[in-house]
C-alpha positions as CSV (number, residue, x, y, z in Angstrom):
1,M,-4.1,30.5,12.0
2,E,-1.8,27.3,12.0
3,T,-2.6,24.4,10.0
4,Q,-1.9,21.4,11.3
5,K,-0.6,18.3,9.3
6,N,-2.1,15.0,9.4
7,N,0.4,12.2,9.9
8,T,-2.0,9.4,9.8
9,K,-2.3,9.6,6.0
10,V,-0.2,6.8,4.3
11,P,1.4,8.3,1.4
12,F,0.4,7.2,-2.5
13,N,4.0,6.1,-3.2
14,K,4.1,3.6,-0.5
15,I,0.7,1.7,-1.5
16,L,2.0,1.6,-5.2
17,Y,5.3,0.0,-3.8
18,A,3.5,-2.3,-1.6
19,S,0.8,-3.2,-4.3
20,F,3.9,-3.9,-6.7
21,I,5.3,-6.3,-4.2
22,F,2.3,-8.2,-3.6
23,F,2.0,-8.6,-7.5
24,A,5.3,-9.5,-8.2
25,C,4.7,-12.6,-5.5
26,Y,1.7,-13.1,-7.4
27,E,3.5,-13.7,-10.9
28,I,6.1,-15.9,-8.8
29,F,4.0,-18.0,-6.9
30,A,1.0,-18.4,-9.0
31,K,2.1,-18.3,-12.5
32,H,5.7,-19.0,-12.1
33,S,6.5,-16.2,-14.5
34,Y,10.2,-14.8,-13.1
35,V,10.6,-12.4,-15.7
36,D,7.3,-10.6,-15.0
37,A,8.3,-10.5,-11.5
38,A,11.3,-9.0,-11.8
39,A,9.8,-6.2,-14.0
40,S,7.1,-5.8,-11.4
41,L,9.6,-5.4,-8.6
42,G,11.6,-3.5,-10.9
43,I,8.5,-0.9,-11.3
44,A,8.3,-1.1,-7.5
45,L,11.5,0.6,-7.1
46,A,10.2,3.6,-8.9
47,F,7.9,4.2,-5.9
48,D,10.2,4.7,-3.1
49,P,8.6,3.5,0.0
50,F,10.6,6.3,2.1
51,N,10.9,9.8,2.5
52,T,11.1,11.0,-1.2
53,Q,12.2,14.5,-0.2
54,Q,15.2,13.5,1.7
55,P,18.4,13.5,-0.4
56,W,20.3,9.7,-1.0
57,N,23.3,11.1,1.2
58,E,21.5,11.8,4.1
59,R,19.3,8.6,4.2
60,P,19.7,6.1,7.0
61,M,22.0,3.0,6.1
62,W,19.2,0.5,6.6
63,Q,17.2,2.3,3.7
64,K,20.2,2.2,1.3
65,V,20.8,-1.5,2.0
66,W,17.0,-2.2,1.5
67,L,17.2,-0.6,-1.9
68,F,20.2,-2.3,-3.0
69,V,18.9,-5.5,-1.6
70,H,15.7,-5.2,-3.4
71,L,17.3,-4.0,-6.7
72,G,19.6,-7.3,-6.3
73,I,16.6,-9.6,-5.9
74,V,15.5,-8.0,-9.4
75,G,18.5,-9.2,-10.8
76,L,18.4,-12.7,-9.5
77,L,14.8,-12.9,-10.6
78,F,15.7,-11.7,-14.1
79,G,18.7,-14.0,-14.3
80,L,16.6,-16.8,-13.0
81,G,13.8,-16.3,-15.6
82,V,16.4,-16.1,-18.8
83,G,18.2,-19.2,-17.1
84,L,15.2,-21.3,-16.7
85,G,13.7,-20.2,-20.1
86,D,17.0,-20.7,-21.8
87,K,16.4,-24.8,-21.9
């Protein structure tokens, strides 16, 4: 007997990734706390939204670019938070 895989389920890491992204947007727009938003975005990177079974070298270029841009935004927000708090 063959088992069928249900491809309609959203992996839990994608839900957590999106949740931390939304929480970071809340931190930026509602609370104006850039360091907290950078922390939330950094935590979101721990929950890789792509196929976690695929090695880094075999991933498509657009996925690598997406993750590096995400990391750049984390650094930008952290720098912005530290710079604005350094009055």
